[in-house]
Structure formats: C-alpha cells, structure tokens
C-alpha positions in Angstrom: 11.3 -126.9 -12.9 9.9 -130.4 -13.7 9.1 -130.8 -10.0 6.9 -127.6 -9.8 5.0 -128.7 -13.0 4.5 -131.9 -10.8 3.1 -129.6 -7.8 0.5 -127.6 -10.0 -1.0 -130.8 -11.4 -1.2 -132.5 -7.9 -2.5 -129.0 -6.6 -5.2 -129.4 -9.6 -6.6 -132.8 -9.4 -6.7 -132.4 -5.2 -8.7 -129.4 -5.8 -10.9 -131.2 -8.5 -11.5 -134.1 -6.1 -12.2 -131.8 -3.2 -14.3 -129.7 -5.8 -16.3 -133.3 -6.8 -17.1 -134.1 -3.3 -18.4 -130.7 -2.0 -21.0 -130.8 -4.9 -22.0 -133.9 -3.8 -22.2 -132.6 -0.1 -23.9 -129.5 -1.8 -26.6 -131.3 -3.9 -27.7 -133.7 -1.0 -28.3 -130.3 1.1 -30.4 -128.7 -1.5 -32.5 -131.7 -2.2 -33.9 -131.6 1.2 -34.0 -127.7 2.0 -35.8 -127.2 -1.2 -38.5 -129.6 0.5 -39.1 -127.0 2.8 -41.5 -124.1 1.9 -40.2 -120.5 2.1 -42.7 -119.5 4.6 -41.8 -122.1 7.1 -38.4 -119.6 7.9 -40.3 -116.4 7.6 -42.7 -117.4 10.2 -40.0 -119.2 12.5 -38.2 -115.7 12.3 -41.1 -113.9 13.4 -41.8 -116.6 15.9 -38.1 -116.0 17.7 -38.5 -112.3 18.0 -42.2 -112.6 19.1 -40.7 -115.1 21.8 -37.5 -112.5 22.3 -39.8 -109.8 23.0 -41.6 -111.8 25.6 -38.5 -113.2 27.5 -37.7 -109.5 27.5 -41.2 -107.9 29.0 -40.5 -111.1 31.9 -37.3 -109.7 32.5 -35.2 -112.2 31.4 -32.5 -110.0 29.0 -29.9 -112.4 28.3 -32.2 -114.9 27.1 -34.2 -113.1 25.1 -31.1 -111.2 23.4 -30.0 -115.2 22.9 -33.1 -116.1 21.0 -33.7 -112.4 19.2 -30.2 -113.7 17.3 -32.1 -116.6 15.8 -33.9 -114.5 13.6 -31.3 -113.3 11.3 -29.5 -116.8 10.3 -33.1 -118.0 10.1 -34.1 -115.4 7.4 -30.6 -116.3 5.7 -31.6 -119.9 5.4 -34.8 -118.7 4.0 -32.9 -116.7 1.5 -31.0 -119.9 0.7 -33.8 -121.9 0.4 -35.6 -119.5 -2.3 -31.8 -118.9 -4.3 -31.9 -123.1 -4.4 -35.6 -123.4 -5.6 -35.1 -120.7 -8.4 -32.1 -122.4 -9.7 -33.8 -125.7 -9.9 -36.8 -124.4 -11.8 -34.3 -122.7 -14.6 
C-alpha cells in the first residue's frame, strides 16, 4: 500500500508543476493579448468575410471557403481578449 500512496503524491506534485508552468505561459500570452484593442478582432473578421465574398464573386470558390473560415476563430480570439481584459480590471 505505501507504493500506491507514493504514486499519488508523485502525480499530484507533477500536476502542480505543470499547472505552475501553464500559469506562466498563460500570463505571458494574456499580457500580450490585452494590448490589442477588441475592435481589431471584429474588423479583421469582417474583412475576412469581405475578402471571402470577393473571392466567391471572382469564381474562386475553394479560396473563398478557405478565407471565410477564418472569421470564426478570429472572433473567438476577440472574445478571449475581452475576457482577459475584464479579468484584469477586477
């Protein structure tokens, strides 16, 4: 039975170390992310939609679909940016 207790302690310490490393990385990303105005993400997403529409009108359907799929991830990054800013203001 002592061996099982050792395994649990080892796993717990390993998870705490991983969490500490993740916190450092997350803080570094959030520090850079909060510098970007939230409007940048919105206008970039709208721009990708406009480019997608333009490509569709030019008959480049595959390129249009590729560029059109960028809007959702960009908007999600904008939401993340907004959440980081709200968290920092509290």
